[in-house]
matplotlib code that plots the C-alpha trace (Angstrom):
import matplotlib.pyplot as plt

x = [68.4, 68.7, 70.3, 71.4, 73.0, 74.6, 73.8, 77.8, 78.7, 78.5, 75.6, 76.0, 74.2, 73.0, 75.4, 78.3, 77.4, 76.9, 80.3, 82.1, 80.3, 81.3, 84.6, 85.4, 84.6, 86.4, 83.0, 81.8, 78.0, 77.3, 80.3, 78.0, 75.1, 75.5, 77.4, 75.0, 72.8, 75.3, 75.7, 71.8, 71.3, 74.1, 72.7, 69.4, 70.2, 72.6, 72.1, 74.3, 77.1, 76.6, 74.1, 74.5, 78.4, 80.6, 83.8, 86.1, 84.1, 86.4, 84.3, 84.6, 88.2, 89.3, 86.9, 89.0, 92.2, 91.7, 90.7]
y = [116.9, 114.5, 113.6, 110.4, 109.8, 106.2, 106.8, 107.9, 111.8, 112.7, 113.7, 112.8, 114.9, 113.0, 114.7, 113.8, 110.4, 110.8, 113.1, 109.3, 107.4, 109.0, 109.6, 106.1, 105.2, 108.2, 109.9, 106.4, 107.2, 103.4, 102.5, 104.5, 103.3, 99.5, 100.3, 102.6, 99.5, 97.1, 99.1, 99.0, 96.1, 94.6, 96.7, 95.9, 92.0, 91.9, 94.8, 93.3, 94.5, 97.8, 99.0, 99.0, 96.9, 98.8, 99.1, 97.9, 94.6, 92.0, 90.1, 93.1, 93.2, 90.4, 90.4, 93.2, 91.5, 89.1, 91.3]
z = [-58.7, -55.9, -53.4, -51.6, -48.8, -47.9, -43.7, -43.5, -43.3, -46.6, -49.2, -52.9, -55.2, -58.6, -61.4, -59.4, -59.1, -63.1, -63.3, -61.7, -63.9, -67.2, -66.0, -65.5, -68.7, -70.1, -71.4, -73.5, -73.8, -74.2, -71.6, -69.1, -69.1, -69.3, -66.0, -64.6, -65.3, -63.9, -60.6, -59.6, -60.5, -58.1, -55.6, -55.9, -56.1, -53.1, -51.1, -48.3, -49.9, -50.7, -47.3, -43.3, -43.3, -41.0, -42.6, -39.6, -39.0, -39.5, -42.2, -44.5, -43.3, -43.9, -47.5, -48.6, -47.0, -50.0, -52.5]

ax = plt.figure().add_subplot(projection="3d")
ax.plot(x, y, z, "-o")
ax.set_aspect("equal")
plt.show()
């Protein structure tokens, strides 16, 4: 089992991540697989969105307010 850290104060196990994806997709394996593939392709193509960002930075707060 792999353990992931996003640099914050918590660590997420691979099993927890998979369970979250399954739950979001109502345990539909095909939809879960598509979501995982989409998620990791987005993280690869746009790393600045997912890594090394400060949630209290004004630019990030503005984006959050819009969404």
